FIPATOR-787659 format. One record per residue: residue number from 1; residue in one letter; x, y, z of N, C-alpha, C in turn. Coordinates in Angstrom, 3 decimals, always signed. Example, Ala and Ser with C-alpha at 12.3 -4.5 7.8 and 13.67 -1.06 7.14 Angstrom:
{1; 'A'; {+13.190; -5.690; +7.800}; {+12.300; -4.500; +7.800}; {+13.200; -3.300; +7.800}}
{2; 'S'; {+12.850; -2.250; +7.080}; {+13.670; -1.060; +7.140}; {+12.900; +0.030; +7.870}}
***
This chain:
{1; 'M'; {+29.956; +0.343; -19.981}; {+30.078; +1.681; -19.428}; {+28.778; +2.069; -18.728}}
{2; 'K'; {+28.891; +2.626; -17.542}; {+27.716; +3.077; -16.807}; {+27.137; +4.322; -17.453}}
{3; 'S'; {+25.824; +4.433; -17.363}; {+25.172; +5.650; -17.827}; {+25.578; +6.812; -16.940}}
{4; 'K'; {+25.674; +7.982; -17.548}; {+25.908; +9.207; -16.785}; {+24.574; +9.686; -16.245}}
{5; 'I'; {+24.543; +10.037; -14.990}; {+23.347; +10.574; -14.352}; {+23.477; +12.092; -14.397}}
{6; 'I'; {+22.566; +12.734; -15.135}; {+22.673; +14.172; -15.383}; {+21.400; +14.869; -14.929}}
{7; 'L'; {+21.556; +15.802; -14.008}; {+20.456; +16.623; -13.510}; {+20.565; +17.990; -14.173}}
{8; 'V'; {+19.565; +18.347; -14.983}; {+19.577; +19.629; -15.690}; {+18.540; +20.550; -15.057}}
{9; 'T'; {+19.014; +21.656; -14.490}; {+18.095; +22.635; -13.918}; {+17.587; +23.546; -15.030}}
{10; 'G'; {+16.389; +24.062; -14.849}; {+15.801; +24.919; -15.879}; {+15.553; +24.162; -17.168}}
{11; 'A'; {+15.292; +22.873; -17.051}; {+15.221; +21.994; -18.214}; {+13.884; +22.023; -18.935}}
{12; 'N'; {+12.938; +22.775; -18.435}; {+11.617; +22.772; -19.066}; {+11.511; +23.728; -20.244}}
{13; 'R'; {+12.520; +24.603; -20.437}; {+12.472; +25.503; -21.596}; {+13.839; +26.147; -21.817}}
{14; 'G'; {+13.943; +26.865; -22.904}; {+15.150; +27.640; -23.186}; {+16.414; +26.812; -23.268}}
{15; 'I'; {+17.477; +27.368; -22.685}; {+18.787; +26.726; -22.750}; {+18.773; +25.359; -22.071}}
{16; 'G'; {+18.110; +25.249; -20.931}; {+18.047; +23.963; -20.237}; {+17.406; +22.880; -21.086}}
{17; 'F'; {+16.317; +23.231; -21.759}; {+15.639; +22.277; -22.639}; {+16.559; +21.884; -23.791}}
{18; 'S'; {+17.274; +22.864; -24.339}; {+18.210; +22.585; -25.436}; {+19.351; +21.685; -24.984}}
{19; 'I'; {+19.813; +21.870; -23.753}; {+20.859; +20.993; -23.215}; {+20.363; +19.552; -23.169}}
{20; 'V'; {+19.147; +19.363; -22.684}; {+18.575; +18.016; -22.611}; {+18.443; +17.418; -24.010}}
{21; 'Q'; {+17.952; +18.203; -24.963}; {+17.828; +17.708; -26.338}; {+19.183; +17.254; -26.871}}
{22; 'A'; {+20.194; +18.086; -26.705}; {+21.525; +17.762; -27.229}; {+22.109; +16.523; -26.557}}
{23; 'L'; {+22.011; +16.446; -25.242}; {+22.555; +15.291; -24.530}; {+21.840; +14.004; -24.914}}
{24; 'S'; {+20.542; +14.075; -25.097}; {+19.781; +12.867; -25.426}; {+20.080; +12.376; -26.836}}
{25; 'Q'; {+20.485; +13.268; -27.722}; {+20.784; +12.884; -29.102}; {+22.215; +12.402; -29.271}}
{26; 'R'; {+23.102; +12.843; -28.425}; {+24.521; +12.526; -28.582}; {+24.943; +11.227; -27.904}}
{27; 'S'; {+24.175; +10.779; -26.945}; {+24.591; +9.594; -26.207}; {+23.389; +8.804; -25.725}}
{28; 'S'; {+23.506; +7.498; -25.843}; {+22.454; +6.639; -25.297}; {+22.796; +6.238; -23.863}}
{29; 'D'; {+23.982; +6.612; -23.420}; {+24.431; +6.261; -22.075}; {+24.213; +7.388; -21.073}}
{30; 'V'; {+22.997; +7.944; -21.088}; {+22.666; +8.997; -20.132}; {+21.309; +8.717; -19.509}}
{31; 'A'; {+21.164; +9.129; -18.274}; {+19.862; +9.192; -17.618}; {+19.676; +10.662; -17.286}}
{32; 'L'; {+18.682; +11.270; -17.890}; {+18.476; +12.708; -17.758}; {+17.369; +13.005; -16.765}}
{33; 'I'; {+17.666; +13.884; -15.831}; {+16.686; +14.302; -14.842}; {+16.281; +15.723; -15.181}}
{34; 'I'; {+15.014; +15.875; -15.528}; {+14.454; +17.150; -15.953}; {+13.962; +17.882; -14.713}}
{35; 'A'; {+14.671; +18.937; -14.312}; {+14.305; +19.683; -13.115}; {+13.662; +21.009; -13.498}}
{36; 'A'; {+12.541; +21.296; -12.858}; {+11.827; +22.554; -13.066}; {+11.168; +22.951; -11.751}}
{37; 'R'; {+10.695; +24.185; -11.689}; {+10.086; +24.673; -10.438}; {+8.846; +23.895; -10.033}}
{38; 'T'; {+8.133; +23.350; -11.015}; {+6.951; +22.547; -10.695}; {+7.025; +21.221; -11.436}}
{39; 'Y'; {+6.384; +20.223; -10.850}; {+6.331; +18.911; -11.483}; {+5.655; +19.006; -12.845}}
{40; 'T'; {+4.590; +19.810; -12.951}; {+3.852; +19.936; -14.210}; {+4.744; +20.455; -15.323}}
{41; 'K'; {+5.557; +21.462; -15.035}; {+6.466; +22.006; -16.052}; {+7.495; +20.962; -16.475}}
{42; 'A'; {+8.006; +20.217; -15.516}; {+8.974; +19.169; -15.833}; {+8.328; +18.079; -16.683}}
{43; 'Q'; {+7.123; +17.669; -16.326}; {+6.432; +16.624; -17.081}; {+6.077; +17.100; -18.483}}
{44; 'D'; {+5.686; +18.363; -18.634}; {+5.412; +18.914; -19.967}; {+6.657; +18.833; -20.848}}
{45; 'A'; {+7.820; +19.107; -20.263}; {+9.072; +19.013; -21.018}; {+9.343; +17.572; -21.441}}
{46; 'V'; {+9.120; +16.633; -20.534}; {+9.303; +15.213; -20.864}; {+8.363; +14.812; -21.997}}
{47; 'D'; {+7.115; +15.228; -21.912}; {+6.142; +14.899; -22.961}; {+6.588; +15.453; -24.309}}
{48; 'Q'; {+7.089; +16.678; -24.302}; {+7.558; +17.288; -25.549}; {+8.775; +16.541; -26.098}}
{49; 'L'; {+9.694; +16.164; -25.228}; {+10.872; +15.409; -25.658}; {+10.475; +14.054; -26.228}}
{50; 'R'; {+9.547; +13.374; -25.580}; {+9.082; +12.077; -26.092}; {+8.428; +12.243; -27.465}}
{51; 'S'; {+7.671; +13.330; -27.654}; {+7.024; +13.562; -28.951}; {+8.054; +13.844; -30.042}}
{52; 'Q'; {+9.250; +14.266; -29.639}; {+10.338; +14.506; -30.590}; {+11.169; +13.246; -30.829}}
{53; 'G'; {+10.787; +12.162; -30.180}; {+11.468; +10.895; -30.397}; {+12.602; +10.582; -29.439}}
{54; 'V'; {+12.746; +11.345; -28.380}; {+13.810; +11.085; -27.412}; {+13.533; +9.767; -26.696}}
{55; 'K'; {+14.503; +8.880; -26.724}; {+14.360; +7.555; -26.122}; {+15.135; +7.414; -24.815}}
{56; 'A'; {+16.009; +8.348; -24.527}; {+16.831; +8.283; -23.312}; {+15.943; +8.242; -22.072}}
{57; 'P'; {+16.421; +7.599; -21.004}; {+15.664; +7.620; -19.756}; {+15.503; +9.059; -19.256}}
{58; 'L'; {+14.266; +9.444; -18.971}; {+13.963; +10.787; -18.484}; {+13.215; +10.682; -17.165}}
{59; 'Q'; {+13.629; +11.461; -16.207}; {+13.001; +11.502; -14.891}; {+12.660; +12.954; -14.587}}
{60; 'T'; {+11.524; +13.197; -13.961}; {+11.163; +14.563; -13.587}; {+11.516; +14.824; -12.127}}
{61; 'L'; {+11.786; +16.085; -11.844}; {+12.124; +16.473; -10.483}; {+11.708; +17.920; -10.266}}
{62; 'E'; {+10.976; +18.153; -9.201}; {+10.606; +19.520; -8.830}; {+11.774; +20.127; -8.066}}
{63; 'L'; {+12.234; +21.292; -8.530}; {+13.408; +21.916; -7.934}; {+13.345; +23.423; -8.116}}
{64; 'D'; {+13.404; +24.145; -7.019}; {+13.463; +25.606; -7.047}; {+14.871; +25.999; -6.631}}
{65; 'V'; {+15.691; +26.399; -7.601}; {+17.099; +26.680; -7.322}; {+17.304; +27.906; -6.448}}
{66; 'T'; {+16.261; +28.686; -6.235}; {+16.389; +29.854; -5.356}; {+16.249; +29.475; -3.887}}
{67; 'Q'; {+15.923; +28.219; -3.625}; {+15.736; +27.734; -2.257}; {+16.778; +26.653; -1.947}}
{68; 'D'; {+17.694; +26.959; -1.035}; {+18.759; +26.010; -0.693}; {+18.216; +24.650; -0.278}}
{69; 'D'; {+17.137; +24.643; +0.479}; {+16.545; +23.392; +0.941}; {+16.056; +22.549; -0.238}}
{70; 'S'; {+15.490; +23.197; -1.231}; {+15.006; +22.493; -2.419}; {+16.166; +21.847; -3.173}}
{71; 'V'; {+17.280; +22.558; -3.278}; {+18.460; +22.023; -3.969}; {+19.004; +20.818; -3.210}}
{72; 'S'; {+19.125; +20.939; -1.904}; {+19.632; +19.826; -1.088}; {+18.748; +18.594; -1.215}}
{73; 'K'; {+17.435; +18.796; -1.142}; {+16.501; +17.676; -1.270}; {+16.591; +17.032; -2.648}}
{74; 'A'; {+16.753; +17.851; -3.681}; {+16.834; +17.318; -5.043}; {+18.073; +16.448; -5.218}}
{75; 'V'; {+19.211; +16.930; -4.764}; {+20.448; +16.156; -4.892}; {+20.341; +14.859; -4.096}}
{76; 'T'; {+19.817; +14.936; -2.891}; {+19.623; +13.734; -2.076}; {+18.696; +12.746; -2.779}}
{77; 'S'; {+17.625; +13.249; -3.360}; {+16.669; +12.398; -4.067}; {+17.331; +11.675; -5.237}}
{78; 'V'; {+18.124; +12.403; -6.016}; {+18.820; +11.793; -7.159}; {+19.801; +10.734; -6.667}}
{79; 'E'; {+20.552; +11.049; -5.638}; {+21.522; +10.085; -5.116}; {+20.835; +8.841; -4.557}}
{80; 'E'; {+19.650; +9.004; -3.974}; {+18.902; +7.844; -3.484}; {+18.377; +7.000; -4.639}}
{81; 'M'; {+17.933; +7.649; -5.724}; {+17.400; +6.914; -6.878}; {+18.490; +6.197; -7.660}}
{82; 'Y'; {+19.619; +6.876; -7.882}; {+20.646; +6.367; -8.786}; {+21.961; +5.999; -8.102}}
{83; 'G'; {+22.122; +6.381; -6.851}; {+23.364; +6.086; -6.156}; {+24.450; +7.121; -6.359}}
{84; 'R'; {+24.218; +8.061; -7.265}; {+25.211; +9.095; -7.544}; {+24.604; +10.163; -8.450}}
{85; 'L'; {+25.329; +11.249; -8.612}; {+24.981; +12.305; -9.559}; {+26.272; +12.688; -10.254}}
{86; 'D'; {+26.343; +12.503; -11.578}; {+27.588; +12.729; -12.308}; {+27.755; +14.161; -12.811}}
{87; 'V'; {+26.687; +14.730; -13.342}; {+26.785; +16.049; -13.972}; {+25.551; +16.859; -13.599}}
{88; 'K'; {+25.751; +18.170; -13.350}; {+24.622; +19.041; -13.018}; {+24.781; +20.388; -13.721}}
{89; 'P'; {+24.445; +20.452; -15.017}; {+24.500; +21.758; -15.683}; {+23.376; +22.660; -15.179}}
{90; 'N'; {+23.714; +23.883; -14.868}; {+22.727; +24.853; -14.395}; {+22.304; +25.736; -15.554}}
{91; 'A'; {+21.027; +25.721; -15.858}; {+20.507; +26.521; -16.967}; {+19.241; +27.231; -16.525}}
{92; 'Y'; {+19.330; +27.930; -15.448}; {+18.158; +28.629; -14.931}; {+18.456; +30.120; -14.861}}
{93; 'V'; {+17.406; +30.884; -14.827}; {+17.522; +32.332; -14.691}; {+16.550; +32.764; -13.608}}
{94; 'T'; {+17.003; +33.616; -12.742}; {+16.100; +34.199; -11.757}; {+16.114; +35.706; -11.938}}
{95; 'Y'; {+14.982; +36.296; -11.735}; {+14.846; +37.740; -11.844}; {+14.467; +38.294; -10.484}}
{96; 'P'; {+15.051; +39.436; -10.111}; {+14.647; +40.025; -8.833}; {+13.190; +40.451; -8.880}}
{97; 'R'; {+12.487; +40.213; -7.807}; {+11.071; +40.583; -7.763}; {+10.891; +42.088; -7.645}}
{98; 'N'; {+11.825; +42.734; -6.966}; {+11.770; +44.189; -6.804}; {+13.110; +44.782; -7.226}}
{99; 'P'; {+13.216; +45.185; -8.489}; {+14.519; +45.689; -8.968}; {+14.993; +46.931; -8.230}}
***
């Protein structure tokens, strides 16, 4: 069985981080892409997951979901790396700058 390629947005904390934790524990047939607004935040999440014993393949990706161009580039990047994208749970929150 092929691994599922899963891109999780907002994966550096909160619900997104919990999604990555759950997916990595339930299946060894996943490649998880940790997407966050900055590479540093994504890498910090990977480091934390590794310290918790996560063995699943983890890849970092800088992605700002508020920018259409960033989303398009991210999906293209994943498809170039893996040939496809199977699942993309969205776990991000944006707040208006001027309510």
